[in-house]
The first five atom37 places (N, CA, C, CB, O) and aatype in JSON, in Angstrom:
{
  "aatype": [20, 20, 20, 20, 20, 20, 20, 20, 20, 20, 20, 20, 20, 20, 20, 20, 20, 20, 20, 20, 20, 20, 20, 20, 20, 20, 20, 20, 20, 20, 20, 20, 20, 20, 20, 20, 20, 20, 20, 20, 20, 20, 20, 20, 20, 20, 20, 20, 20, 20, 20, 20, 20, 20, 20, 20, 20, 20, 20, 20, 20, 20, 20, 20, 20, 20, 20, 20, 20, 20, 20, 20, 20, 20, 20, 20, 20, 20, 20, 20, 20, 20, 20, 20, 20, 20, 20, 20, 20, 20, 20, 20, 20, 20, 20, 20, 20, 20, 20, 20, 20, 20, 20, 20, 20, 20],
  "atom_mask": [
    [1, 1, 1, 1, 1],
    [1, 1, 1, 1, 1],
    [1, 1, 1, 1, 1],
    [1, 1, 1, 1, 1],
    [1, 1, 1, 1, 1],
    [1, 1, 1, 1, 1],
    [1, 1, 1, 1, 1],
    [1, 1, 1, 1, 1],
    [1, 1, 1, 1, 1],
    [1, 1, 1, 1, 1],
    [1, 1, 1, 1, 1],
    [1, 1, 1, 1, 1],
    [1, 1, 1, 1, 1],
    [1, 1, 1, 1, 1],
    [1, 1, 1, 1, 1],
    [1, 1, 1, 1, 1],
    [1, 1, 1, 1, 1],
    [1, 1, 1, 1, 1],
    [1, 1, 1, 1, 1],
    [1, 1, 1, 1, 1],
    [1, 1, 1, 1, 1],
    [1, 1, 1, 1, 1],
    [1, 1, 1, 1, 1],
    [1, 1, 1, 1, 1],
    [1, 1, 1, 1, 1],
    [1, 1, 1, 1, 1],
    [1, 1, 1, 1, 1],
    [1, 1, 1, 1, 1],
    [1, 1, 1, 1, 1],
    [1, 1, 1, 1, 1],
    [1, 1, 1, 1, 1],
    [1, 1, 1, 1, 1],
    [1, 1, 1, 1, 1],
    [1, 1, 1, 1, 1],
    [1, 1, 1, 1, 1],
    [1, 1, 1, 1, 1],
    [1, 1, 1, 1, 1],
    [1, 1, 1, 1, 1],
    [1, 1, 1, 1, 1],
    [1, 1, 1, 1, 1],
    [1, 1, 1, 1, 1],
    [1, 1, 1, 1, 1],
    [1, 1, 1, 1, 1],
    [1, 1, 1, 1, 1],
    [1, 1, 1, 1, 1],
    [1, 1, 1, 1, 1],
    [1, 1, 1, 1, 1],
    [1, 1, 1, 1, 1],
    [1, 1, 1, 1, 1],
    [1, 1, 1, 1, 1],
    [1, 1, 1, 1, 1],
    [1, 1, 1, 1, 1],
    [1, 1, 1, 1, 1],
    [1, 1, 1, 1, 1],
    [1, 1, 1, 1, 1],
    [1, 1, 1, 1, 1],
    [1, 1, 1, 1, 1],
    [1, 1, 1, 1, 1],
    [1, 1, 1, 1, 1],
    [1, 1, 1, 1, 1],
    [1, 1, 1, 1, 1],
    [1, 1, 1, 1, 1],
    [1, 1, 1, 1, 1],
    [1, 1, 1, 1, 1],
    [1, 1, 1, 1, 1],
    [1, 1, 1, 1, 1],
    [1, 1, 1, 1, 1],
    [1, 1, 1, 1, 1],
    [1, 1, 1, 1, 1],
    [1, 1, 1, 1, 1],
    [1, 1, 1, 1, 1],
    [1, 1, 1, 1, 1],
    [1, 1, 1, 1, 1],
    [1, 1, 1, 1, 1],
    [1, 1, 1, 1, 1],
    [1, 1, 1, 1, 1],
    [1, 1, 1, 1, 1],
    [1, 1, 1, 1, 1],
    [1, 1, 1, 1, 1],
    [1, 1, 1, 1, 1],
    [1, 1, 1, 1, 1],
    [1, 1, 1, 1, 1],
    [1, 1, 1, 1, 1],
    [1, 1, 1, 1, 1],
    [1, 1, 1, 1, 1],
    [1, 1, 1, 1, 1],
    [1, 1, 1, 1, 1],
    [1, 1, 1, 1, 1],
    [1, 1, 1, 1, 1],
    [1, 1, 1, 1, 1],
    [1, 1, 1, 1, 1],
    [1, 1, 1, 1, 1],
    [1, 1, 1, 1, 1],
    [1, 1, 1, 1, 1],
    [1, 1, 1, 1, 1],
    [1, 1, 1, 1, 1],
    [1, 1, 1, 1, 1],
    [1, 1, 1, 1, 1],
    [1, 1, 1, 1, 1],
    [1, 1, 1, 1, 1],
    [1, 1, 1, 1, 1],
    [1, 1, 1, 1, 1],
    [1, 1, 1, 1, 1],
    [1, 1, 1, 1, 1],
    [1, 1, 1, 1, 1],
    [1, 1, 1, 1, 1]
  ],
  "atom_positions": [
    [[-92.98, 82.9, -21.05], [-92.62, 84.29, -21.29], [-91.94, 84.83, -20.04], [-93.88, 85.14, -21.67], [-92.41, 84.62, -18.93]],
    [[-90.84, 85.52, -20.23], [-90.17, 86.16, -19.09], [-91.09, 87.2, -18.46], [-88.84, 86.82, -19.54], [-91.82, 87.91, -19.15]],
    [[-91.06, 87.28, -17.14], [-91.87, 88.28, -16.44], [-91.44, 89.7, -16.8], [-91.78, 88.07, -14.93], [-92.23, 90.64, -16.68]],
    [[-90.2, 89.86, -17.24], [-89.7, 91.19, -17.57], [-90.36, 91.74, -18.83], [-88.18, 91.15, -17.75], [-90.24, 92.93, -19.13]],
    [[-91.05, 90.88, -19.57], [-91.75, 91.33, -20.78], [-92.72, 92.47, -20.46], [-92.51, 90.15, -21.43], [-92.77, 93.47, -21.18]],
    [[-93.49, 92.31, -19.39], [-94.46, 93.36, -19.01], [-93.75, 94.66, -18.67], [-95.31, 92.9, -17.81], [-94.25, 95.74, -18.98]],
    [[-92.6, 94.56, -18.04], [-91.82, 95.76, -17.71], [-91.3, 96.41, -18.99], [-90.64, 95.41, -16.77], [-91.31, 97.64, -19.11]],
    [[-90.86, 95.6, -19.94], [-90.37, 96.14, -21.21], [-91.49, 96.86, -21.97], [-89.79, 95.01, -22.08], [-91.25, 97.91, -22.57]],
    [[-92.68, 96.3, -21.94], [-93.84, 96.97, -22.56], [-94.11, 98.3, -21.86], [-95.1, 96.06, -22.52], [-94.41, 99.3, -22.51]],
    [[-94.02, 98.3, -20.54], [-94.22, 99.54, -19.78], [-93.18, 100.59, -20.15], [-94.17, 99.25, -18.26], [-93.5, 101.77, -20.26]],
    [[-91.93, 100.16, -20.34], [-90.87, 101.08, -20.77], [-91.25, 101.71, -22.12], [-89.5, 100.35, -20.87], [-91.13, 102.92, -22.29]],
    [[-91.7, 100.89, -23.06], [-92.09, 101.41, -24.37], [-93.22, 102.44, -24.21], [-92.54, 100.25, -25.31], [-93.18, 103.5, -24.82]],
    [[-94.2, 102.11, -23.4], [-95.32, 103.03, -23.17], [-94.82, 104.36, -22.59], [-96.36, 102.39, -22.21], [-95.26, 105.42, -23.01]],
    [[-93.9, 104.29, -21.64], [-93.37, 105.5, -21.0], [-92.47, 106.29, -21.95], [-92.59, 105.13, -19.74], [-92.28, 107.49, -21.77]],
    [[-91.92, 105.62, -22.94], [-91.03, 106.3, -23.89], [-91.77, 107.12, -24.93], [-90.17, 105.28, -24.59], [-91.18, 108.0, -25.57]],
    [[-93.04, 106.87, -25.12], [-93.79, 107.55, -26.19], [-93.65, 109.08, -26.12], [-95.27, 107.17, -26.11], [-93.29, 109.68, -27.13]],
    [[-93.92, 109.73, -24.98], [-93.76, 111.18, -24.97], [-92.3, 111.63, -25.14], [-94.31, 111.74, -23.67], [-92.05, 112.69, -25.71]],
    [[-91.37, 110.84, -24.66], [-89.95, 111.16, -24.83], [-89.58, 111.1, -26.32], [-89.05, 110.18, -24.01], [-88.91, 112.0, -26.83]],
    [[-90.03, 110.05, -26.98], [-89.75, 109.91, -28.42], [-90.36, 111.07, -29.19], [-90.31, 108.56, -28.95], [-89.72, 111.61, -30.1]],
    [[-91.57, 111.45, -28.85], [-92.21, 112.58, -29.54], [-91.44, 113.87, -29.34], [-93.65, 112.76, -29.05], [-91.32, 114.68, -30.26]],
    [[-90.92, 114.07, -28.14], [-90.12, 115.26, -27.86], [-88.82, 115.26, -28.66], [-89.82, 115.34, -26.36], [-88.43, 116.29, -29.21]],
    [[-88.17, 114.13, -28.71], [-86.92, 114.01, -29.48], [-87.2, 114.2, -30.97], [-86.25, 112.63, -29.24], [-86.42, 114.85, -31.67]],
    [[-88.3, 113.64, -31.43], [-88.65, 113.68, -32.85], [-88.77, 115.12, -33.38], [-89.96, 112.94, -33.08], [-88.47, 115.38, -34.54]],
    [[-89.21, 116.02, -32.53], [-89.33, 117.43, -32.96], [-87.97, 118.04, -33.3], [-89.99, 118.25, -31.86], [-87.89, 119.0, -34.07]],
    [[-86.91, 117.49, -32.74], [-85.57, 118.03, -32.96], [-84.69, 117.14, -33.83], [-84.89, 118.24, -31.63], [-83.83, 117.62, -34.57]],
    [[-84.92, 115.81, -33.74], [-84.03, 114.86, -34.42], [-84.82, 113.6, -34.78], [-82.8, 114.52, -33.53], [-84.92, 112.67, -33.97]],
    [[-85.36, 113.58, -35.98], [-86.18, 112.44, -36.4], [-85.39, 111.15, -36.44], [-86.78, 112.71, -37.75], [-85.92, 110.09, -36.11]],
    [[-84.12, 111.22, -36.84], [-83.31, 110.0, -36.93], [-83.09, 109.37, -35.56], [-81.97, 110.32, -37.58], [-83.22, 108.16, -35.41]],
    [[-82.75, 110.18, -34.58], [-82.52, 109.66, -33.23], [-83.83, 109.1, -32.66], [-81.95, 110.75, -32.31], [-83.82, 108.05, -32.01]],
    [[-84.92, 109.77, -32.89], [-86.22, 109.27, -32.42], [-86.55, 107.93, -33.06], [-87.33, 110.29, -32.72], [-87.04, 107.02, -32.39]],
    [[-86.3, 107.81, -34.35], [-86.55, 106.56, -35.06], [-85.66, 105.45, -34.51], [-86.32, 106.73, -36.57], [-86.12, 104.32, -34.33]],
    [[-84.41, 105.76, -34.25], [-83.48, 104.77, -33.7], [-83.93, 104.3, -32.31], [-82.05, 105.35, -33.62], [-83.89, 103.11, -32.01]],
    [[-84.36, 105.25, -31.49], [-84.86, 104.93, -30.16], [-86.11, 104.05, -30.25], [-85.16, 106.21, -29.37], [-86.23, 103.07, -29.52]],
    [[-87.02, 104.41, -31.11], [-88.25, 103.64, -31.29], [-87.94, 102.21, -31.72], [-89.17, 104.32, -32.32], [-88.51, 101.26, -31.19]],
    [[-87.05, 102.06, -32.67], [-86.69, 100.73, -33.17], [-85.97, 99.91, -32.11], [-85.81, 100.86, -34.41], [-86.24, 98.71, -31.97]],
    [[-85.06, 100.54, -31.37], [-84.33, 99.81, -30.33], [-85.27, 99.34, -29.22], [-83.23, 100.7, -29.73], [-85.18, 98.2, -28.77]],
    [[-86.17, 100.21, -28.79], [-87.1, 99.85, -27.72], [-88.04, 98.73, -28.17], [-87.92, 101.08, -27.29], [-88.31, 97.81, -27.41]],
    [[-88.52, 98.82, -29.4], [-89.39, 97.76, -29.92], [-88.62, 96.44, -30.04], [-89.96, 98.16, -31.29], [-89.18, 95.37, -29.8]],
    [[-87.37, 96.52, -30.42], [-86.54, 95.33, -30.57], [-86.36, 94.58, -29.24], [-85.18, 95.7, -31.13], [-86.29, 93.35, -29.22]],
    [[-86.3, 95.32, -28.15], [-86.2, 94.68, -26.84], [-87.41, 93.77, -26.63], [-86.12, 95.75, -25.7], [-87.26, 92.58, -26.33]],
    [[-88.58, 94.33, -26.8], [-89.83, 93.58, -26.59], [-89.93, 92.41, -27.56], [-91.04, 94.51, -26.74], [-90.27, 91.3, -27.16]],
    [[-89.65, 92.66, -28.82], [-89.79, 91.61, -29.83], [-88.82, 90.46, -29.58], [-89.56, 92.19, -31.22], [-89.2, 89.3, -29.74]],
    [[-87.59, 90.76, -29.2], [-86.62, 89.7, -28.94], [-86.92, 88.94, -27.66], [-85.23, 90.28, -28.87], [-86.65, 87.74, -27.59]],
    [[-87.47, 89.6, -26.64], [-87.89, 88.88, -25.45], [-88.97, 87.87, -25.83], [-88.4, 89.86, -24.34], [-88.93, 86.71, -25.43]],
    [[-89.93, 88.33, -26.6], [-91.02, 87.45, -27.02], [-90.5, 86.29, -27.86], [-92.07, 88.24, -27.81], [-90.88, 85.14, -27.65]],
    [[-89.64, 86.59, -28.81], [-89.1, 85.53, -29.66], [-88.26, 84.55, -28.86], [-88.26, 86.14, -30.79], [-88.35, 83.34, -29.08]],
    [[-87.46, 85.06, -27.94], [-86.65, 84.18, -27.1], [-87.5, 83.27, -26.23], [-85.74, 85.0, -26.23], [-87.14, 82.11, -26.0]],
    [[-88.6, 83.79, -25.75], [-89.46, 82.99, -24.88], [-90.09, 81.82, -25.63], [-90.56, 83.87, -24.29], [-90.49, 80.83, -25.03]],
    [[-90.17, 81.94, -26.94], [-90.73, 80.86, -27.75], [-89.67, 79.97, -28.38], [-91.6, 81.42, -28.82], [-89.98, 79.11, -29.21]],
    [[-88.42, 80.18, -27.98], [-87.3, 79.42, -28.55], [-86.7, 78.51, -27.49], [-86.22, 80.37, -29.13], [-87.13, 78.51, -26.34]],
    [[-85.72, 77.74, -27.9], [-85.02, 76.88, -26.94], [-83.53, 76.88, -27.24], [-85.58, 75.44, -26.98], [-83.09, 77.28, -28.31]],
    [[-82.77, 76.41, -26.26], [-81.33, 76.24, -26.43], [-80.6, 77.52, -26.77], [-81.07, 75.23, -27.5], [-80.87, 78.58, -26.2]],
    [[-79.69, 77.4, -27.71], [-78.85, 78.53, -28.1], [-79.61, 79.65, -28.76], [-77.79, 78.07, -29.01], [-79.23, 80.82, -28.65]],
    [[-80.7, 79.32, -29.45], [-81.52, 80.35, -30.09], [-82.15, 81.24, -29.04], [-82.6, 79.71, -30.97], [-82.2, 82.46, -29.2]],
    [[-82.63, 80.65, -27.96], [-83.23, 81.42, -26.87], [-82.2, 82.39, -26.29], [-83.79, 80.48, -25.76], [-82.48, 83.57, -26.11]],
    [[-81.02, 81.88, -25.99], [-79.96, 82.72, -25.43], [-79.61, 83.85, -26.37], [-78.72, 81.89, -25.12], [-79.42, 84.99, -25.94]],
    [[-79.51, 83.55, -27.65], [-79.16, 84.58, -28.63], [-80.23, 85.68, -28.71], [-78.97, 83.95, -30.02], [-79.89, 86.86, -28.8]],
    [[-81.49, 85.31, -28.66], [-82.56, 86.33, -28.69], [-82.49, 87.21, -27.45], [-83.94, 85.66, -28.78], [-82.68, 88.42, -27.54]],
    [[-82.21, 86.61, -26.29], [-82.08, 87.42, -25.07], [-80.85, 88.32, -25.14], [-82.0, 86.51, -23.83], [-80.87, 89.44, -24.63]],
    [[-79.8, 87.85, -25.77], [-78.62, 88.72, -25.97], [-78.96, 89.87, -26.9], [-77.43, 87.91, -26.54], [-78.54, 91.0, -26.68]],
    [[-79.72, 89.57, -27.96], [-80.15, 90.64, -28.87], [-81.01, 91.66, -28.13], [-80.93, 90.05, -30.06], [-80.85, 92.86, -28.32]],
    [[-81.92, 91.17, -27.28], [-82.77, 92.07, -26.49], [-81.92, 92.93, -25.58], [-83.78, 91.27, -25.67], [-82.18, 94.13, -25.43]],
    [[-80.9, 92.33, -24.96], [-80.0, 93.09, -24.09], [-79.27, 94.17, -24.88], [-78.99, 92.16, -23.4], [-79.16, 95.31, -24.42]],
    [[-78.77, 93.83, -26.06], [-78.09, 94.82, -26.9], [-79.02, 95.96, -27.26], [-77.57, 94.16, -28.17], [-78.61, 97.13, -27.25]],
    [[-80.27, 95.64, -27.56], [-81.24, 96.68, -27.89], [-81.6, 97.53, -26.68], [-82.49, 96.07, -28.49], [-81.84, 98.73, -26.8]],
    [[-81.64, 96.91, -25.5], [-81.91, 97.67, -24.27], [-80.76, 98.64, -24.01], [-82.1, 96.71, -23.06], [-80.98, 99.78, -23.58]],
    [[-79.54, 98.2, -24.25], [-78.38, 99.09, -24.1], [-78.42, 100.21, -25.13], [-77.05, 98.3, -24.23], [-78.08, 101.36, -24.84]],
    [[-78.85, 99.88, -26.34], [-78.98, 100.9, -27.38], [-80.06, 101.91, -27.01], [-79.31, 100.25, -28.74], [-79.9, 103.11, -27.25]],
    [[-81.15, 101.45, -26.44], [-82.21, 102.34, -25.98], [-81.65, 103.34, -24.96], [-83.38, 101.54, -25.36], [-81.92, 104.53, -25.03]],
    [[-80.87, 102.82, -24.03], [-80.24, 103.69, -23.03], [-79.3, 104.69, -23.68], [-79.47, 102.84, -22.0], [-79.29, 105.86, -23.3]],
    [[-78.52, 104.24, -24.65], [-77.59, 105.14, -25.34], [-78.33, 106.24, -26.09], [-76.71, 104.35, -26.3], [-77.89, 107.39, -26.12]],
    [[-79.46, 105.89, -26.71], [-80.28, 106.91, -27.39], [-80.76, 107.96, -26.4], [-81.48, 106.25, -28.1], [-80.73, 109.15, -26.7]],
    [[-81.2, 107.52, -25.23], [-81.65, 108.46, -24.21], [-80.5, 109.33, -23.72], [-82.27, 107.71, -23.03], [-80.67, 110.52, -23.47]],
    [[-79.32, 108.73, -23.57], [-78.14, 109.5, -23.16], [-77.8, 110.56, -24.2], [-76.93, 108.56, -22.96], [-77.5, 111.7, -23.85]],
    [[-77.85, 110.19, -25.47], [-77.57, 111.16, -26.54], [-78.61, 112.27, -26.56], [-77.53, 110.46, -27.9], [-78.26, 113.45, -26.69]],
    [[-79.86, 111.91, -26.43], [-80.93, 112.92, -26.44], [-80.75, 113.91, -25.3], [-82.32, 112.24, -26.34], [-80.97, 115.11, -25.47]],
    [[-80.35, 113.41, -24.16], [-80.1, 114.29, -23.02], [-78.87, 115.16, -23.27], [-79.9, 113.47, -21.73], [-78.9, 116.36, -23.01]],
    [[-77.81, 114.57, -23.79], [-76.58, 115.32, -24.07], [-76.82, 116.41, -25.12], [-75.48, 114.37, -24.54], [-76.25, 117.5, -25.03]],
    [[-77.64, 116.12, -26.12], [-77.96, 117.1, -27.15], [-78.94, 118.17, -26.68], [-78.53, 116.4, -28.36], [-79.14, 119.18, -27.35]],
    [[-79.53, 117.94, -25.52], [-80.5, 118.9, -25.0], [-81.89, 118.76, -25.57], [-80.01, 120.28, -25.25], [-82.71, 119.67, -25.45]],
    [[-82.17, 117.61, -26.19], [-83.5, 117.38, -26.75], [-84.53, 117.1, -25.67], [-83.46, 116.22, -27.74], [-85.71, 117.4, -25.83]],
    [[-84.08, 116.53, -24.58], [-84.92, 116.28, -23.4], [-84.13, 116.74, -22.18], [-85.35, 114.75, -23.28], [-82.9, 116.69, -22.18]],
    [[-84.83, 117.16, -21.17], [-84.11, 117.59, -19.95], [-83.98, 116.38, -19.03], [-84.86, 118.77, -19.23], [-83.19, 115.48, -19.31]],
    [[-84.7, 116.36, -17.98], [-84.62, 115.24, -17.04], [-85.57, 114.14, -17.47], [-84.94, 115.71, -15.6], [-86.71, 114.39, -17.84]],
    [[-85.09, 112.92, -17.4], [-85.93, 111.78, -17.71], [-86.54, 111.24, -16.43], [-85.12, 110.68, -18.44], [-85.96, 111.35, -15.35]],
    [[-87.71, 110.68, -16.55], [-88.45, 110.12, -15.43], [-87.63, 109.01, -14.76], [-89.8, 109.57, -15.91], [-87.19, 108.07, -15.41]],
    [[-87.43, 109.13, -13.45], [-86.66, 108.14, -12.71], [-87.29, 106.75, -12.77], [-86.52, 108.57, -11.25], [-86.57, 105.75, -12.84]],
    [[-88.61, 106.68, -12.76], [-89.29, 105.38, -12.84], [-89.03, 104.71, -14.19], [-90.8, 105.54, -12.62], [-88.87, 103.5, -14.27]],
    [[-89.0, 105.5, -15.25], [-88.68, 104.98, -16.57], [-87.26, 104.42, -16.58], [-88.83, 106.07, -17.64], [-87.03, 103.3, -17.04]],
    [[-86.31, 105.19, -16.06], [-84.92, 104.75, -16.04], [-84.73, 103.51, -15.17], [-84.01, 105.87, -15.55], [-83.97, 102.61, -15.52]],
    [[-85.42, 103.46, -14.03], [-85.35, 102.28, -13.16], [-85.91, 101.04, -13.85], [-86.11, 102.54, -11.85], [-85.34, 99.96, -13.74]],
    [[-87.02, 101.21, -14.54], [-87.62, 100.08, -15.25], [-86.69, 99.59, -16.36], [-88.99, 100.47, -15.84], [-86.53, 98.38, -16.55]],
    [[-86.1, 100.5, -17.09], [-85.16, 100.12, -18.14], [-83.94, 99.42, -17.55], [-84.72, 101.36, -18.94], [-83.43, 98.47, -18.14]],
    [[-83.49, 99.87, -16.4], [-82.37, 99.23, -15.71], [-82.75, 97.8, -15.3], [-81.95, 100.05, -14.47], [-81.92, 96.89, -15.42]],
    [[-83.97, 97.59, -14.82], [-84.43, 96.24, -14.45], [-84.46, 95.33, -15.68], [-85.83, 96.3, -13.8], [-84.09, 94.15, -15.61]],
    [[-84.9, 95.87, -16.79], [-84.92, 95.08, -18.03], [-83.5, 94.67, -18.4], [-85.57, 95.89, -19.19], [-83.26, 93.5, -18.69]],
    [[-82.58, 95.62, -18.39], [-81.18, 95.29, -18.73], [-80.59, 94.27, -17.78], [-80.32, 96.56, -18.72], [-79.92, 93.33, -18.21]],
    [[-80.83, 94.44, -16.48], [-80.27, 93.52, -15.49], [-80.81, 92.11, -15.66], [-80.56, 94.02, -14.07], [-80.06, 91.14, -15.6]],
    [[-82.11, 91.99, -15.88], [-82.71, 90.68, -16.07], [-82.18, 90.02, -17.33], [-84.23, 90.78, -16.12], [-81.85, 88.84, -17.32]],
    [[-82.11, 90.78, -18.41], [-81.61, 90.22, -19.66], [-80.14, 89.83, -19.55], [-81.81, 91.21, -20.8], [-79.73, 88.84, -20.15]],
    [[-79.36, 90.59, -18.81], [-77.94, 90.23, -18.63], [-77.84, 88.88, -17.92], [-77.19, 91.32, -17.81], [-76.97, 88.07, -18.25]],
    [[-78.72, 88.63, -16.97], [-78.71, 87.35, -16.24], [-79.11, 86.2, -17.15], [-79.65, 87.4, -15.04], [-78.42, 85.18, -17.19]],
    [[-80.2, 86.35, -17.88], [-80.67, 85.23, -18.7], [-79.81, 85.03, -19.95], [-82.12, 85.46, -19.11], [-79.73, 83.92, -20.47]],
    [[-79.17, 86.08, -20.42], [-78.3, 85.96, -21.59], [-76.98, 85.29, -21.24], [-78.05, 87.33, -22.21], [-76.29, 84.77, -22.12]],
    [[-76.62, 85.31, -19.97], [-75.34, 84.72, -19.55], [-75.45, 83.21, -19.3], [-74.85, 85.41, -18.28], [-74.44, 82.54, -19.1]],
    [[-76.64, 82.67, -19.32], [-76.83, 81.23, -19.04], [-76.35, 80.37, -20.15], [-78.27, 80.92, -18.77], [-76.43, 79.15, -20.06]]
  ]
}
């Protein structure tokens, strides 16, 4: 299992109050964010149990979902659904994206 899995789980945990805040204003965006964040974790786990091209593809899927998670947060901020996001949350999400970009490029 990639060590970044624990960080991805931490990101999901930190997103819970953000998702709840967004949900009060935009249920669709909150649902999209929830699904994207969960997809990161699920694809990391699936990739860790795979080999060869399948492993790389799962990590690429996780990276795409991590980017989608970031885009959802950007939209929520732009719409004014949330004000400032926690810097530690954003840093952790950035670490997840960076690690997945490295392993997906192999």
